[in-house]
All heavy atoms as atom14 arrays in JSON, in Angstrom:
{
  "sequence": "MANTKNLSNDERKAAKREQRRALKAVFGALTVKQKKAFKASETKGLRTWIAEQQKSE",
  "atom14_mask": [
    [1, 1, 1, 1, 1, 1, 1, 1, 0, 0, 0, 0, 0, 0],
    [1, 1, 1, 1, 1, 0, 0, 0, 0, 0, 0, 0, 0, 0],
    [1, 1, 1, 1, 1, 1, 1, 1, 0, 0, 0, 0, 0, 0],
    [1, 1, 1, 1, 1, 1, 1, 0, 0, 0, 0, 0, 0, 0],
    [1, 1, 1, 1, 1, 1, 1, 1, 1, 0, 0, 0, 0, 0],
    [1, 1, 1, 1, 1, 1, 1, 1, 0, 0, 0, 0, 0, 0],
    [1, 1, 1, 1, 1, 1, 1, 1, 0, 0, 0, 0, 0, 0],
    [1, 1, 1, 1, 1, 1, 0, 0, 0, 0, 0, 0, 0, 0],
    [1, 1, 1, 1, 1, 1, 1, 1, 0, 0, 0, 0, 0, 0],
    [1, 1, 1, 1, 1, 1, 1, 1, 0, 0, 0, 0, 0, 0],
    [1, 1, 1, 1, 1, 1, 1, 1, 1, 0, 0, 0, 0, 0],
    [1, 1, 1, 1, 1, 1, 1, 1, 1, 1, 1, 0, 0, 0],
    [1, 1, 1, 1, 1, 1, 1, 1, 1, 0, 0, 0, 0, 0],
    [1, 1, 1, 1, 1, 0, 0, 0, 0, 0, 0, 0, 0, 0],
    [1, 1, 1, 1, 1, 0, 0, 0, 0, 0, 0, 0, 0, 0],
    [1, 1, 1, 1, 1, 1, 1, 1, 1, 0, 0, 0, 0, 0],
    [1, 1, 1, 1, 1, 1, 1, 1, 1, 1, 1, 0, 0, 0],
    [1, 1, 1, 1, 1, 1, 1, 1, 1, 0, 0, 0, 0, 0],
    [1, 1, 1, 1, 1, 1, 1, 1, 1, 0, 0, 0, 0, 0],
    [1, 1, 1, 1, 1, 1, 1, 1, 1, 1, 1, 0, 0, 0],
    [1, 1, 1, 1, 1, 1, 1, 1, 1, 1, 1, 0, 0, 0],
    [1, 1, 1, 1, 1, 0, 0, 0, 0, 0, 0, 0, 0, 0],
    [1, 1, 1, 1, 1, 1, 1, 1, 0, 0, 0, 0, 0, 0],
    [1, 1, 1, 1, 1, 1, 1, 1, 1, 0, 0, 0, 0, 0],
    [1, 1, 1, 1, 1, 0, 0, 0, 0, 0, 0, 0, 0, 0],
    [1, 1, 1, 1, 1, 1, 1, 0, 0, 0, 0, 0, 0, 0],
    [1, 1, 1, 1, 1, 1, 1, 1, 1, 1, 1, 0, 0, 0],
    [1, 1, 1, 1, 0, 0, 0, 0, 0, 0, 0, 0, 0, 0],
    [1, 1, 1, 1, 1, 0, 0, 0, 0, 0, 0, 0, 0, 0],
    [1, 1, 1, 1, 1, 1, 1, 1, 0, 0, 0, 0, 0, 0],
    [1, 1, 1, 1, 1, 1, 1, 0, 0, 0, 0, 0, 0, 0],
    [1, 1, 1, 1, 1, 1, 1, 0, 0, 0, 0, 0, 0, 0],
    [1, 1, 1, 1, 1, 1, 1, 1, 1, 0, 0, 0, 0, 0],
    [1, 1, 1, 1, 1, 1, 1, 1, 1, 0, 0, 0, 0, 0],
    [1, 1, 1, 1, 1, 1, 1, 1, 1, 0, 0, 0, 0, 0],
    [1, 1, 1, 1, 1, 1, 1, 1, 1, 0, 0, 0, 0, 0],
    [1, 1, 1, 1, 1, 0, 0, 0, 0, 0, 0, 0, 0, 0],
    [1, 1, 1, 1, 1, 1, 1, 1, 1, 1, 1, 0, 0, 0],
    [1, 1, 1, 1, 1, 1, 1, 1, 1, 0, 0, 0, 0, 0],
    [1, 1, 1, 1, 1, 0, 0, 0, 0, 0, 0, 0, 0, 0],
    [1, 1, 1, 1, 1, 1, 0, 0, 0, 0, 0, 0, 0, 0],
    [1, 1, 1, 1, 1, 1, 1, 1, 1, 0, 0, 0, 0, 0],
    [1, 1, 1, 1, 1, 1, 1, 0, 0, 0, 0, 0, 0, 0],
    [1, 1, 1, 1, 1, 1, 1, 1, 1, 0, 0, 0, 0, 0],
    [1, 1, 1, 1, 0, 0, 0, 0, 0, 0, 0, 0, 0, 0],
    [1, 1, 1, 1, 1, 1, 1, 1, 0, 0, 0, 0, 0, 0],
    [1, 1, 1, 1, 1, 1, 1, 1, 1, 1, 1, 0, 0, 0],
    [1, 1, 1, 1, 1, 1, 1, 0, 0, 0, 0, 0, 0, 0],
    [1, 1, 1, 1, 1, 1, 1, 1, 1, 1, 1, 1, 1, 1],
    [1, 1, 1, 1, 1, 1, 1, 1, 0, 0, 0, 0, 0, 0],
    [1, 1, 1, 1, 1, 0, 0, 0, 0, 0, 0, 0, 0, 0],
    [1, 1, 1, 1, 1, 1, 1, 1, 1, 0, 0, 0, 0, 0],
    [1, 1, 1, 1, 1, 1, 1, 1, 1, 0, 0, 0, 0, 0],
    [1, 1, 1, 1, 1, 1, 1, 1, 1, 0, 0, 0, 0, 0],
    [1, 1, 1, 1, 1, 1, 1, 1, 1, 0, 0, 0, 0, 0],
    [1, 1, 1, 1, 1, 1, 0, 0, 0, 0, 0, 0, 0, 0],
    [1, 1, 1, 1, 1, 1, 1, 1, 1, 0, 0, 0, 0, 0]
  ],
  "atom14_positions": [
    [[10.5, 2.18, -40.18], [10.34, 2.72, -41.5], [11.48, 2.24, -42.39], [12.57, 1.93, -41.92], [10.32, 4.24, -41.46], [9.11, 4.82, -40.81], [9.02, 6.57, -41.13], [7.35, 6.82, -40.62], [0.0, 0.0, 0.0], [0.0, 0.0, 0.0], [0.0, 0.0, 0.0], [0.0, 0.0, 0.0], [0.0, 0.0, 0.0], [0.0, 0.0, 0.0]],
    [[11.19, 2.23, -43.66], [12.19, 1.75, -44.62], [13.36, 2.72, -44.73], [13.23, 3.9, -44.39], [11.53, 1.59, -45.99], [0.0, 0.0, 0.0], [0.0, 0.0, 0.0], [0.0, 0.0, 0.0], [0.0, 0.0, 0.0], [0.0, 0.0, 0.0], [0.0, 0.0, 0.0], [0.0, 0.0, 0.0], [0.0, 0.0, 0.0], [0.0, 0.0, 0.0]],
    [[14.47, 2.22, -45.24], [15.65, 3.04, -45.42], [15.41, 4.0, -46.58], [15.19, 3.59, -47.71], [16.85, 2.16, -45.72], [18.13, 2.95, -45.83], [18.14, 4.16, -45.63], [19.2, 2.27, -46.15], [0.0, 0.0, 0.0], [0.0, 0.0, 0.0], [0.0, 0.0, 0.0], [0.0, 0.0, 0.0], [0.0, 0.0, 0.0], [0.0, 0.0, 0.0]],
    [[15.46, 5.3, -46.29], [15.23, 6.31, -47.32], [16.45, 7.21, -47.46], [16.35, 8.29, -48.05], [14.0, 7.16, -46.99], [14.18, 7.75, -45.7], [12.74, 6.33, -46.98], [0.0, 0.0, 0.0], [0.0, 0.0, 0.0], [0.0, 0.0, 0.0], [0.0, 0.0, 0.0], [0.0, 0.0, 0.0], [0.0, 0.0, 0.0], [0.0, 0.0, 0.0]],
    [[17.59, 6.78, -46.96], [18.79, 7.62, -46.96], [19.31, 7.9, -48.36], [20.0, 8.89, -48.58], [19.9, 6.96, -46.14], [19.55, 6.76, -44.7], [19.96, 7.95, -43.91], [19.69, 7.67, -42.44], [19.78, 8.81, -41.63], [0.0, 0.0, 0.0], [0.0, 0.0, 0.0], [0.0, 0.0, 0.0], [0.0, 0.0, 0.0], [0.0, 0.0, 0.0]],
    [[19.04, 7.03, -49.34], [19.58, 7.2, -50.68], [18.7, 8.08, -51.57], [18.98, 8.24, -52.74], [19.78, 5.84, -51.35], [20.81, 5.01, -50.61], [21.73, 5.55, -50.02], [20.64, 3.7, -50.62], [0.0, 0.0, 0.0], [0.0, 0.0, 0.0], [0.0, 0.0, 0.0], [0.0, 0.0, 0.0], [0.0, 0.0, 0.0], [0.0, 0.0, 0.0]],
    [[17.63, 8.64, -51.03], [16.72, 9.49, -51.8], [17.05, 10.96, -51.56], [17.68, 11.31, -50.57], [15.27, 9.23, -51.38], [14.75, 7.8, -51.52], [13.34, 7.71, -50.96], [14.78, 7.36, -52.95], [0.0, 0.0, 0.0], [0.0, 0.0, 0.0], [0.0, 0.0, 0.0], [0.0, 0.0, 0.0], [0.0, 0.0, 0.0], [0.0, 0.0, 0.0]],
    [[16.59, 11.8, -52.46], [16.75, 13.24, -52.25], [15.85, 13.65, -51.08], [14.97, 12.89, -50.67], [16.38, 14.02, -53.51], [14.98, 14.0, -53.7], [0.0, 0.0, 0.0], [0.0, 0.0, 0.0], [0.0, 0.0, 0.0], [0.0, 0.0, 0.0], [0.0, 0.0, 0.0], [0.0, 0.0, 0.0], [0.0, 0.0, 0.0], [0.0, 0.0, 0.0]],
    [[16.06, 14.83, -50.58], [15.32, 15.29, -49.4], [13.81, 15.29, -49.65], [13.04, 14.84, -48.81], [15.8, 16.67, -48.98], [15.52, 16.97, -47.54], [15.32, 16.05, -46.75], [15.51, 18.23, -47.19], [0.0, 0.0, 0.0], [0.0, 0.0, 0.0], [0.0, 0.0, 0.0], [0.0, 0.0, 0.0], [0.0, 0.0, 0.0], [0.0, 0.0, 0.0]],
    [[13.37, 15.81, -50.82], [11.94, 15.85, -51.12], [11.36, 14.46, -51.29], [10.26, 14.17, -50.82], [11.69, 16.69, -52.37], [11.96, 18.17, -52.15], [11.87, 18.61, -50.98], [12.26, 18.87, -53.13], [0.0, 0.0, 0.0], [0.0, 0.0, 0.0], [0.0, 0.0, 0.0], [0.0, 0.0, 0.0], [0.0, 0.0, 0.0], [0.0, 0.0, 0.0]],
    [[12.1, 13.58, -51.98], [11.63, 12.2, -52.16], [11.56, 11.48, -50.82], [10.65, 10.7, -50.57], [12.57, 11.45, -53.09], [12.54, 11.92, -54.52], [13.61, 11.28, -55.37], [14.69, 10.96, -54.83], [13.37, 11.13, -56.57], [0.0, 0.0, 0.0], [0.0, 0.0, 0.0], [0.0, 0.0, 0.0], [0.0, 0.0, 0.0], [0.0, 0.0, 0.0]],
    [[12.54, 11.75, -49.97], [12.58, 11.12, -48.66], [11.37, 11.54, -47.82], [10.72, 10.71, -47.19], [13.88, 11.51, -47.95], [14.08, 10.82, -46.65], [15.43, 11.19, -46.09], [15.61, 10.47, -44.84], [16.57, 10.69, -43.99], [17.47, 11.6, -44.25], [16.66, 10.01, -42.89], [0.0, 0.0, 0.0], [0.0, 0.0, 0.0], [0.0, 0.0, 0.0]],
    [[11.06, 12.84, -47.81], [9.9, 13.33, -47.07], [8.62, 12.69, -47.58], [7.77, 12.27, -46.79], [9.78, 14.85, -47.2], [10.64, 15.63, -46.27], [10.34, 17.11, -46.42], [10.89, 17.89, -45.26], [10.53, 19.29, -45.33], [0.0, 0.0, 0.0], [0.0, 0.0, 0.0], [0.0, 0.0, 0.0], [0.0, 0.0, 0.0], [0.0, 0.0, 0.0]],
    [[8.49, 12.61, -48.9], [7.28, 12.01, -49.49], [7.17, 10.53, -49.13], [6.07, 10.04, -48.79], [7.3, 12.18, -51.0], [0.0, 0.0, 0.0], [0.0, 0.0, 0.0], [0.0, 0.0, 0.0], [0.0, 0.0, 0.0], [0.0, 0.0, 0.0], [0.0, 0.0, 0.0], [0.0, 0.0, 0.0], [0.0, 0.0, 0.0], [0.0, 0.0, 0.0]],
    [[8.28, 9.81, -49.16], [8.27, 8.38, -48.83], [7.88, 8.16, -47.38], [7.05, 7.3, -47.06], [9.63, 7.76, -49.12], [0.0, 0.0, 0.0], [0.0, 0.0, 0.0], [0.0, 0.0, 0.0], [0.0, 0.0, 0.0], [0.0, 0.0, 0.0], [0.0, 0.0, 0.0], [0.0, 0.0, 0.0], [0.0, 0.0, 0.0], [0.0, 0.0, 0.0]],
    [[8.45, 8.94, -46.49], [8.14, 8.79, -45.07], [6.69, 9.18, -44.79], [6.02, 8.56, -43.98], [9.1, 9.61, -44.22], [10.48, 8.98, -44.17], [11.35, 9.67, -43.16], [12.67, 8.97, -43.06], [12.77, 8.12, -41.9], [0.0, 0.0, 0.0], [0.0, 0.0, 0.0], [0.0, 0.0, 0.0], [0.0, 0.0, 0.0], [0.0, 0.0, 0.0]],
    [[6.21, 10.21, -45.47], [4.82, 10.64, -45.3], [3.87, 9.52, -45.73], [2.89, 9.23, -45.04], [4.56, 11.9, -46.12], [3.23, 12.53, -45.85], [3.08, 13.87, -46.57], [4.07, 14.84, -46.11], [4.94, 15.46, -46.9], [4.96, 15.22, -48.2], [5.78, 16.33, -46.4], [0.0, 0.0, 0.0], [0.0, 0.0, 0.0], [0.0, 0.0, 0.0]],
    [[4.17, 8.85, -46.84], [3.35, 7.73, -47.31], [3.37, 6.58, -46.3], [2.35, 5.94, -46.05], [3.85, 7.24, -48.67], [3.28, 8.02, -49.82], [1.77, 8.04, -49.86], [1.13, 6.97, -49.73], [1.21, 9.13, -50.02], [0.0, 0.0, 0.0], [0.0, 0.0, 0.0], [0.0, 0.0, 0.0], [0.0, 0.0, 0.0], [0.0, 0.0, 0.0]],
    [[4.55, 6.32, -45.74], [4.65, 5.25, -44.75], [3.83, 5.56, -43.51], [3.17, 4.68, -42.95], [6.12, 5.02, -44.38], [6.93, 4.44, -45.51], [8.42, 4.49, -45.23], [8.87, 4.97, -44.21], [9.2, 3.99, -46.18], [0.0, 0.0, 0.0], [0.0, 0.0, 0.0], [0.0, 0.0, 0.0], [0.0, 0.0, 0.0], [0.0, 0.0, 0.0]],
    [[3.85, 6.82, -43.07], [3.06, 7.21, -41.9], [1.57, 7.1, -42.19], [0.8, 6.65, -41.36], [3.41, 8.63, -41.47], [4.72, 8.75, -40.75], [4.89, 10.1, -40.08], [4.8, 11.21, -41.0], [5.83, 11.74, -41.67], [7.04, 11.23, -41.5], [5.65, 12.76, -42.46], [0.0, 0.0, 0.0], [0.0, 0.0, 0.0], [0.0, 0.0, 0.0]],
    [[1.16, 7.51, -43.39], [-0.25, 7.4, -43.78], [-0.7, 5.94, -43.79], [-1.8, 5.62, -43.33], [-0.48, 8.02, -45.16], [-0.54, 9.5, -45.14], [-0.88, 10.04, -46.51], [-0.77, 11.49, -46.53], [-0.32, 12.19, -47.56], [0.04, 11.58, -48.67], [-0.26, 13.5, -47.49], [0.0, 0.0, 0.0], [0.0, 0.0, 0.0], [0.0, 0.0, 0.0]],
    [[0.14, 5.06, -44.32], [-0.2, 3.64, -44.38], [-0.34, 3.07, -42.97], [-1.28, 2.32, -42.68], [0.86, 2.88, -45.16], [0.0, 0.0, 0.0], [0.0, 0.0, 0.0], [0.0, 0.0, 0.0], [0.0, 0.0, 0.0], [0.0, 0.0, 0.0], [0.0, 0.0, 0.0], [0.0, 0.0, 0.0], [0.0, 0.0, 0.0], [0.0, 0.0, 0.0]],
    [[0.57, 3.44, -42.08], [0.51, 2.95, -40.71], [-0.72, 3.48, -39.99], [-1.38, 2.76, -39.24], [1.78, 3.35, -39.95], [2.03, 2.65, -38.63], [2.1, 1.14, -38.82], [3.3, 3.16, -38.01], [0.0, 0.0, 0.0], [0.0, 0.0, 0.0], [0.0, 0.0, 0.0], [0.0, 0.0, 0.0], [0.0, 0.0, 0.0], [0.0, 0.0, 0.0]],
    [[-1.06, 4.74, -40.24], [-2.23, 5.35, -39.62], [-3.51, 4.66, -40.13], [-4.46, 4.46, -39.37], [-2.27, 6.84, -39.94], [-3.14, 7.63, -39.03], [-2.9, 9.12, -39.22], [-3.61, 9.9, -38.15], [-3.38, 11.32, -38.22], [0.0, 0.0, 0.0], [0.0, 0.0, 0.0], [0.0, 0.0, 0.0], [0.0, 0.0, 0.0], [0.0, 0.0, 0.0]],
    [[-3.53, 4.26, -41.4], [-4.68, 3.55, -41.96], [-4.84, 2.18, -41.31], [-5.96, 1.75, -41.01], [-4.54, 3.42, -43.47], [0.0, 0.0, 0.0], [0.0, 0.0, 0.0], [0.0, 0.0, 0.0], [0.0, 0.0, 0.0], [0.0, 0.0, 0.0], [0.0, 0.0, 0.0], [0.0, 0.0, 0.0], [0.0, 0.0, 0.0], [0.0, 0.0, 0.0]],
    [[-3.72, 1.51, -41.07], [-3.77, 0.19, -40.41], [-4.31, 0.35, -39.0], [-5.17, -0.41, -38.56], [-2.36, -0.46, -40.39], [-2.34, -1.69, -39.49], [-1.93, -0.82, -41.79], [0.0, 0.0, 0.0], [0.0, 0.0, 0.0], [0.0, 0.0, 0.0], [0.0, 0.0, 0.0], [0.0, 0.0, 0.0], [0.0, 0.0, 0.0], [0.0, 0.0, 0.0]],
    [[-3.83, 1.36, -38.28], [-4.3, 1.6, -36.91], [-5.78, 1.99, -36.91], [-6.54, 1.57, -36.04], [-3.47, 2.68, -36.23], [-3.8, 2.87, -34.78], [-3.4, 1.94, -33.84], [-4.51, 3.97, -34.34], [-3.69, 2.1, -32.5], [-4.82, 4.15, -33.02], [-4.4, 3.21, -32.08], [0.0, 0.0, 0.0], [0.0, 0.0, 0.0], [0.0, 0.0, 0.0]],
    [[-6.2, 2.78, -37.88], [-7.59, 3.21, -37.97], [-8.55, 2.07, -38.26], [-9.73, 2.14, -37.93], [0.0, 0.0, 0.0], [0.0, 0.0, 0.0], [0.0, 0.0, 0.0], [0.0, 0.0, 0.0], [0.0, 0.0, 0.0], [0.0, 0.0, 0.0], [0.0, 0.0, 0.0], [0.0, 0.0, 0.0], [0.0, 0.0, 0.0], [0.0, 0.0, 0.0]],
    [[-8.05, 1.0, -38.86], [-8.89, -0.15, -39.19], [-9.14, -1.06, -37.98], [-10.01, -1.93, -38.03], [-8.26, -0.96, -40.31], [0.0, 0.0, 0.0], [0.0, 0.0, 0.0], [0.0, 0.0, 0.0], [0.0, 0.0, 0.0], [0.0, 0.0, 0.0], [0.0, 0.0, 0.0], [0.0, 0.0, 0.0], [0.0, 0.0, 0.0], [0.0, 0.0, 0.0]],
    [[-8.4, -0.85, -36.9], [-8.58, -1.67, -35.7], [-9.85, -1.28, -34.97], [-10.29, -0.13, -35.03], [-7.39, -1.51, -34.75], [-6.03, -1.96, -35.23], [-4.99, -1.66, -34.17], [-6.02, -3.42, -35.57], [0.0, 0.0, 0.0], [0.0, 0.0, 0.0], [0.0, 0.0, 0.0], [0.0, 0.0, 0.0], [0.0, 0.0, 0.0], [0.0, 0.0, 0.0]],
    [[-10.43, -2.22, -34.23], [-11.58, -1.92, -33.4], [-11.09, -1.24, -32.12], [-9.9, -1.25, -31.82], [-12.35, -3.2, -33.02], [-11.49, -4.02, -32.22], [-12.81, -3.96, -34.26], [0.0, 0.0, 0.0], [0.0, 0.0, 0.0], [0.0, 0.0, 0.0], [0.0, 0.0, 0.0], [0.0, 0.0, 0.0], [0.0, 0.0, 0.0], [0.0, 0.0, 0.0]],
    [[-12.01, -0.68, -31.37], [-11.66, 0.0, -30.12], [-11.01, -1.0, -29.16], [-10.01, -0.69, -28.5], [-12.91, 0.64, -29.48], [-12.59, 1.18, -28.1], [-13.45, 1.73, -30.38], [0.0, 0.0, 0.0], [0.0, 0.0, 0.0], [0.0, 0.0, 0.0], [0.0, 0.0, 0.0], [0.0, 0.0, 0.0], [0.0, 0.0, 0.0], [0.0, 0.0, 0.0]],
    [[-11.54, -2.2, -29.11], [-11.0, -3.23, -28.23], [-9.56, -3.59, -28.63], [-8.69, -3.74, -27.77], [-11.88, -4.48, -28.3], [-11.54, -5.55, -27.32], [-12.53, -6.69, -27.4], [-12.2, -7.78, -26.42], [-13.15, -8.9, -26.49], [0.0, 0.0, 0.0], [0.0, 0.0, 0.0], [0.0, 0.0, 0.0], [0.0, 0.0, 0.0], [0.0, 0.0, 0.0]],
    [[-9.31, -3.69, -29.94], [-7.96, -4.0, -30.42], [-6.99, -2.86, -30.13], [-5.84, -3.1, -29.78], [-7.99, -4.28, -31.92], [-8.67, -5.58, -32.29], [-8.84, -5.72, -33.78], [-9.11, -4.74, -34.48], [-8.71, -6.94, -34.27], [0.0, 0.0, 0.0], [0.0, 0.0, 0.0], [0.0, 0.0, 0.0], [0.0, 0.0, 0.0], [0.0, 0.0, 0.0]],
    [[-7.45, -1.62, -30.29], [-6.6, -0.47, -30.01], [-6.19, -0.44, -28.55], [-5.03, -0.17, -28.22], [-7.31, 0.84, -30.38], [-7.44, 1.06, -31.86], [-8.19, 2.34, -32.16], [-8.43, 2.5, -33.64], [-9.22, 3.68, -33.97], [0.0, 0.0, 0.0], [0.0, 0.0, 0.0], [0.0, 0.0, 0.0], [0.0, 0.0, 0.0], [0.0, 0.0, 0.0]],
    [[-7.13, -0.71, -27.65], [-6.82, -0.73, -26.23], [-5.84, -1.85, -25.91], [-4.92, -1.67, -25.11], [-8.09, -0.88, -25.4], [-8.93, 0.37, -25.37], [-10.17, 0.2, -24.53], [-11.0, 1.47, -24.53], [-12.24, 1.34, -23.75], [0.0, 0.0, 0.0], [0.0, 0.0, 0.0], [0.0, 0.0, 0.0], [0.0, 0.0, 0.0], [0.0, 0.0, 0.0]],
    [[-6.02, -3.0, -26.54], [-5.12, -4.13, -26.31], [-3.72, -3.8, -26.81], [-2.72, -4.13, -26.16], [-5.65, -5.38, -27.01], [0.0, 0.0, 0.0], [0.0, 0.0, 0.0], [0.0, 0.0, 0.0], [0.0, 0.0, 0.0], [0.0, 0.0, 0.0], [0.0, 0.0, 0.0], [0.0, 0.0, 0.0], [0.0, 0.0, 0.0], [0.0, 0.0, 0.0]],
    [[-3.61, -3.13, -27.95], [-2.3, -2.75, -28.48], [-1.61, -1.76, -27.55], [-0.43, -1.91, -27.25], [-2.44, -2.15, -29.88], [-1.19, -1.5, -30.38], [-0.04, -2.25, -30.62], [-1.12, -0.14, -30.6], [1.12, -1.66, -31.08], [0.03, 0.47, -31.05], [1.16, -0.3, -31.29], [0.0, 0.0, 0.0], [0.0, 0.0, 0.0], [0.0, 0.0, 0.0]],
    [[-2.34, -0.77, -27.1], [-1.75, 0.25, -26.22], [-1.32, -0.34, -24.88], [-0.34, 0.1, -24.29], [-2.73, 1.4, -26.02], [-2.89, 2.24, -27.27], [-3.89, 3.35, -27.08], [-4.07, 4.15, -28.36], [-5.05, 5.23, -28.22], [0.0, 0.0, 0.0], [0.0, 0.0, 0.0], [0.0, 0.0, 0.0], [0.0, 0.0, 0.0], [0.0, 0.0, 0.0]],
    [[-2.04, -1.35, -24.42], [-1.72, -1.98, -23.14], [-0.56, -2.98, -23.27], [0.08, -3.31, -22.27], [-2.94, -2.69, -22.58], [0.0, 0.0, 0.0], [0.0, 0.0, 0.0], [0.0, 0.0, 0.0], [0.0, 0.0, 0.0], [0.0, 0.0, 0.0], [0.0, 0.0, 0.0], [0.0, 0.0, 0.0], [0.0, 0.0, 0.0], [0.0, 0.0, 0.0]],
    [[-0.29, -3.43, -24.48], [0.77, -4.43, -24.67], [2.14, -3.76, -24.61], [2.28, -2.55, -24.73], [0.61, -5.12, -26.03], [0.98, -4.25, -27.07], [0.0, 0.0, 0.0], [0.0, 0.0, 0.0], [0.0, 0.0, 0.0], [0.0, 0.0, 0.0], [0.0, 0.0, 0.0], [0.0, 0.0, 0.0], [0.0, 0.0, 0.0], [0.0, 0.0, 0.0]],
    [[3.15, -4.59, -24.41], [4.51, -4.09, -24.35], [5.23, -4.27, -25.68], [6.42, -4.0, -25.79], [5.29, -4.82, -23.25], [4.76, -4.51, -21.87], [5.57, -5.17, -20.77], [6.65, -5.7, -21.06], [5.11, -5.14, -19.63], [0.0, 0.0, 0.0], [0.0, 0.0, 0.0], [0.0, 0.0, 0.0], [0.0, 0.0, 0.0], [0.0, 0.0, 0.0]],
    [[4.49, -4.7, -26.69], [5.06, -4.93, -28.01], [5.43, -3.61, -28.67], [4.65, -2.68, -28.67], [4.05, -5.68, -28.91], [3.68, -6.89, -28.27], [4.65, -5.98, -30.26], [0.0, 0.0, 0.0], [0.0, 0.0, 0.0], [0.0, 0.0, 0.0], [0.0, 0.0, 0.0], [0.0, 0.0, 0.0], [0.0, 0.0, 0.0], [0.0, 0.0, 0.0]],
    [[6.62, -3.55, -29.22], [7.05, -2.37, -29.97], [6.6, -2.54, -31.42], [7.0, -3.48, -32.08], [8.57, -2.22, -29.95], [9.12, -1.83, -28.63], [9.15, -0.33, -28.54], [9.88, 0.09, -27.28], [9.96, 1.48, -27.11], [0.0, 0.0, 0.0], [0.0, 0.0, 0.0], [0.0, 0.0, 0.0], [0.0, 0.0, 0.0], [0.0, 0.0, 0.0]],
    [[5.76, -1.67, -31.89], [5.37, -1.67, -33.29], [4.02, -2.28, -33.54], [3.69, -3.36, -33.04], [0.0, 0.0, 0.0], [0.0, 0.0, 0.0], [0.0, 0.0, 0.0], [0.0, 0.0, 0.0], [0.0, 0.0, 0.0], [0.0, 0.0, 0.0], [0.0, 0.0, 0.0], [0.0, 0.0, 0.0], [0.0, 0.0, 0.0], [0.0, 0.0, 0.0]],
    [[3.23, -1.58, -34.31], [1.87, -2.03, -34.62], [1.87, -3.27, -35.48], [1.13, -4.22, -35.22], [1.11, -0.89, -35.31], [-0.32, -1.17, -35.73], [-1.17, -1.53, -34.51], [-0.92, 0.02, -36.45], [0.0, 0.0, 0.0], [0.0, 0.0, 0.0], [0.0, 0.0, 0.0], [0.0, 0.0, 0.0], [0.0, 0.0, 0.0], [0.0, 0.0, 0.0]],
    [[2.7, -3.3, -36.51], [2.7, -4.46, -37.41], [3.19, -5.71, -36.69], [2.69, -6.81, -36.94], [3.53, -4.16, -38.64], [2.85, -3.12, -39.51], [3.47, -3.02, -40.88], [2.7, -2.09, -41.69], [3.14, -0.91, -42.08], [4.34, -0.52, -41.77], [2.38, -0.12, -42.81], [0.0, 0.0, 0.0], [0.0, 0.0, 0.0], [0.0, 0.0, 0.0]],
    [[4.12, -5.56, -35.78], [4.6, -6.69, -34.98], [3.48, -7.21, -34.11], [3.26, -8.42, -34.0], [5.8, -6.27, -34.1], [6.8, -5.69, -34.92], [6.36, -7.45, -33.34], [0.0, 0.0, 0.0], [0.0, 0.0, 0.0], [0.0, 0.0, 0.0], [0.0, 0.0, 0.0], [0.0, 0.0, 0.0], [0.0, 0.0, 0.0], [0.0, 0.0, 0.0]],
    [[2.74, -6.3, -33.5], [1.63, -6.68, -32.63], [0.55, -7.41, -33.43], [0.02, -8.43, -32.98], [1.04, -5.44, -31.95], [-0.08, -5.76, -31.04], [-0.01, -6.22, -29.76], [-1.48, -5.66, -31.33], [-1.25, -6.4, -29.24], [-2.18, -6.07, -30.19], [-2.19, -5.26, -32.45], [-3.57, -6.09, -30.14], [-3.57, -5.28, -32.4], [-4.25, -5.69, -31.25]],
    [[0.24, -6.92, -34.62], [-0.77, -7.56, -35.46], [-0.33, -8.96, -35.84], [-1.12, -9.9, -35.81], [-1.07, -6.7, -36.71], [-1.8, -5.43, -36.28], [-1.88, -7.47, -37.73], [-2.0, -4.42, -37.39], [0.0, 0.0, 0.0], [0.0, 0.0, 0.0], [0.0, 0.0, 0.0], [0.0, 0.0, 0.0], [0.0, 0.0, 0.0], [0.0, 0.0, 0.0]],
    [[0.95, -9.12, -36.18], [1.48, -10.44, -36.52], [1.36, -11.4, -35.34], [1.0, -12.58, -35.51], [2.93, -10.34, -36.98], [0.0, 0.0, 0.0], [0.0, 0.0, 0.0], [0.0, 0.0, 0.0], [0.0, 0.0, 0.0], [0.0, 0.0, 0.0], [0.0, 0.0, 0.0], [0.0, 0.0, 0.0], [0.0, 0.0, 0.0], [0.0, 0.0, 0.0]],
    [[1.64, -10.93, -34.13], [1.51, -11.76, -32.93], [0.06, -12.17, -32.71], [-0.21, -13.3, -32.33], [2.02, -11.0, -31.71], [3.51, -10.85, -31.65], [3.96, -10.01, -30.48], [3.11, -9.52, -29.7], [5.18, -9.82, -30.32], [0.0, 0.0, 0.0], [0.0, 0.0, 0.0], [0.0, 0.0, 0.0], [0.0, 0.0, 0.0], [0.0, 0.0, 0.0]],
    [[-0.86, -11.26, -32.96], [-2.28, -11.55, -32.76], [-2.75, -12.6, -33.76], [-3.55, -13.48, -33.43], [-3.13, -10.29, -32.9], [-2.82, -9.23, -31.88], [-2.94, -9.73, -30.46], [-3.95, -10.3, -30.09], [-1.89, -9.54, -29.69], [0.0, 0.0, 0.0], [0.0, 0.0, 0.0], [0.0, 0.0, 0.0], [0.0, 0.0, 0.0], [0.0, 0.0, 0.0]],
    [[-2.27, -12.53, -34.99], [-2.67, -13.5, -36.01], [-2.08, -14.87, -35.74], [-2.7, -15.89, -36.05], [-2.26, -13.0, -37.4], [-3.08, -11.83, -37.85], [-2.63, -11.26, -39.17], [-1.55, -11.57, -39.66], [-3.45, -10.39, -39.75], [0.0, 0.0, 0.0], [0.0, 0.0, 0.0], [0.0, 0.0, 0.0], [0.0, 0.0, 0.0], [0.0, 0.0, 0.0]],
    [[-0.89, -14.92, -35.14], [-0.28, -16.19, -34.76], [-1.1, -16.89, -33.69], [-1.27, -18.1, -33.71], [1.14, -16.0, -34.24], [2.19, -15.89, -35.28], [3.55, -15.83, -34.59], [4.65, -15.55, -35.55], [5.95, -15.4, -34.87], [0.0, 0.0, 0.0], [0.0, 0.0, 0.0], [0.0, 0.0, 0.0], [0.0, 0.0, 0.0], [0.0, 0.0, 0.0]],
    [[-1.58, -16.11, -32.73], [-2.28, -16.7, -31.59], [-3.7, -17.14, -31.94], [-4.33, -17.84, -31.17], [-2.3, -15.7, -30.42], [-3.07, -14.57, -30.77], [0.0, 0.0, 0.0], [0.0, 0.0, 0.0], [0.0, 0.0, 0.0], [0.0, 0.0, 0.0], [0.0, 0.0, 0.0], [0.0, 0.0, 0.0], [0.0, 0.0, 0.0], [0.0, 0.0, 0.0]],
    [[-4.22, -16.73, -33.09], [-5.59, -17.12, -33.45], [-5.65, -18.48, -34.04], [-4.96, -19.19, -34.46], [-6.18, -16.12, -34.45], [-6.48, -14.81, -33.83], [-7.02, -13.8, -34.83], [-7.0, -14.08, -36.05], [-7.46, -12.75, -34.42], [0.0, 0.0, 0.0], [0.0, 0.0, 0.0], [0.0, 0.0, 0.0], [0.0, 0.0, 0.0], [0.0, 0.0, 0.0]]
  ]
}
């Protein structure tokens, strides 16, 4: 997640909540096969895993 240390507490909560929603939307857009492949992989992070998958295509 992005650095939110310089924000007020309420702004920080809102920013982190938006980031979680965005990540959840990205995960929700994956197919069942892709979700299983991500969970089985040892890659840390969904966006990193997606970038690796796009490189290999």
